[in-house]
KETI-283860 format. One line per field, with one value per residue: x, y, z of N, C-alpha, C in turn; residue number from 1. Coordinates in steps of 0.001 Angstrom, whole numbers, always signed. Layout:
<kedrens>
n.xx = [X; ...]
n.yy = [Y; ...]
n.zz = [Z; ...]
ca.xx = [X; ...]
ca.yy = [Y; ...]
ca.zz = [Z; ...]
c.xx = [X; ...]
c.yy = [Y; ...]
c.zz = [Z; ...]
n = [NUM; ...]
</kedrens>
This chain:
<kedrens>
n.xx = [+27346; +27918; +30017; +28873; +28192; +26101; +23596; +23615; +22778; +21238; +21991; +21622; +23783; +25605; +26043; +26057; +27834; +27974; +29891; +28968; +30259; +32893; +32517; +32819; +32620; +31895; +31874; +30117; +30100; +27244; +27343; +27472; +29867; +32974; +36393; +39094; +40866; +39343; +37430; +39078; +39792; +37307; +36758; +38913; +38285; +35995; +37004; +37164; +38044; +39680; +37915]
n.yy = [+25619; +26136; +27907; +30125; +29894; +29694; +28102; +28885; +28308; +25588; +22938; +20277; +18500; +19814; +22068; +25475; +27069; +29805; +32188; +34704; +36517; +36687; +36977; +34876; +32101; +28620; +25738; +22814; +19380; +17265; +14628; +11489; +10958; +12679; +13351; +13754; +15673; +17271; +18206; +19781; +21751; +22967; +24058; +25856; +27543; +28725; +30055; +28978; +26967; +23795; +20693]
n.zz = [+52253; +54837; +54728; +53695; +51032; +48118; +46087; +42796; +40191; +38433; +36299; +33847; +34164; +35763; +38548; +39655; +42065; +44386; +46091; +47941; +49643; +48753; +46111; +44222; +41953; +41272; +39248; +39729; +39382; +38968; +40400; +42155; +43398; +43636; +42781; +45168; +44354; +42597; +44407; +46029; +44165; +43664; +46184; +46332; +44159; +45183; +47308; +49877; +52804; +52250; +52192]
ca.xx = [+26471; +28599; +30904; +28093; +27986; +24715; +23372; +23278; +22080; +21329; +21837; +21399; +24950; +26415; +25439; +26990; +27794; +28402; +30292; +28644; +31220; +34105; +32064; +33456; +31738; +32517; +31014; +30176; +29393; +26157; +27656; +27434; +31223; +33974; +37731; +39616; +41502; +38277; +36862; +40025; +39694; +36039; +36966; +39815; +37529; +35026; +37718; +36860; +39016; +39442; +37207]
ca.yy = [+26521; +26477; +29038; +31197; +29681; +29484; +27526; +29974; +27796; +24142; +22422; +18832; +17747; +20632; +23165; +26577; +27589; +31200; +32697; +36127; +37333; +36876; +37132; +33819; +31011; +27351; +24762; +21569; +18313; +16620; +13205; +11019; +11042; +13428; +13073; +14695; +16769; +18156; +18857; +20825; +22844; +23660; +24875; +26954; +28458; +29446; +30786; +28405; +25933; +22467; +19753]
ca.zz = [+52980; +56087; +54467; +53091; +49601; +47711; +44771; +41886; +39011; +38253; +34950; +33809; +34633; +36662; +39300; +39874; +43433; +44463; +47399; +47842; +50388; +47945; +44722; +43446; +41546; +40900; +38606; +40493; +38675; +39722; +40468; +43540; +43936; +42882; +43297; +46161; +43608; +42122; +45595; +46424; +43189; +43897; +47392; +45963; +43298; +46015; +48353; +51194; +53174; +51689; +53071]
c.xx = [+27133; +29485; +30192; +27838; +26524; +24681; +22886; +22414; +22259; +21114; +21605; +22555; +25813; +25549; +26491; +26765; +28429; +28757; +30068; +29623; +32443; +33796; +32767; +32432; +32558; +31458; +31220; +29420; +28344; +26358; +27604; +28806; +32087; +35325; +38134; +40231; +40452; +37627; +37761; +39943; +38414; +36167; +37845; +39076; +36540; +35692; +37402; +37907; +38652; +38750; +38001]
c.yy = [+26995; +27708; +30166; +31038; +29340; +28810; +28646; +29476; +26284; +23789; +20925; +18056; +18511; +21648; +24252; +27106; +28967; +31542; +34206; +37028; +37667; +37059; +36142; +32743; +29764; +26467; +23426; +20490; +17665; +15108; +12779; +11087; +11884; +13149; +14120; +15912; +17773; +18897; +20002; +22017; +23648; +24569; +26078; +27999; +29306; +30228; +30293; +27340; +24587; +21581; +18481]
c.zz = [+54264; +55925; +53733; +51609; +49318; +46349; +43862; +40728; +38943; +36797; +35007; +34427; +35626; +37406; +39446; +41278; +43451; +45904; +47364; +48591; +49545; +46465; +43781; +43105; +41241; +40260; +39305; +39727; +39567; +39652; +41925; +44189; +43016; +43524; +44334; +45481; +43115; +43287; +46056; +45471; +43386; +45112; +47084; +45127; +44095; +47146; +49754; +51526; +52545; +52703; +53241]
n = [1; 2; 3; 4; 5; 6; 7; 8; 9; 10; 11; 12; 13; 14; 15; 16; 17; 18; 19; 20; 21; 22; 23; 24; 25; 26; 27; 28; 29; 30; 31; 32; 33; 34; 35; 36; 37; 38; 39; 40; 41; 42; 43; 44; 45; 46; 47; 48; 49; 50; 51]
</kedrens>
């Protein structure tokens, strides 16, 4: 949200986030923990800086 991303859709196991400024989407697993590598890929897919 800090970078303007929004929740686009929620499924049973994944959510889809959307960056409206860059018109990019990313699929995000609905787990309590994800790997650093996956977090970096999600950020890259959304066009935002890595966390």
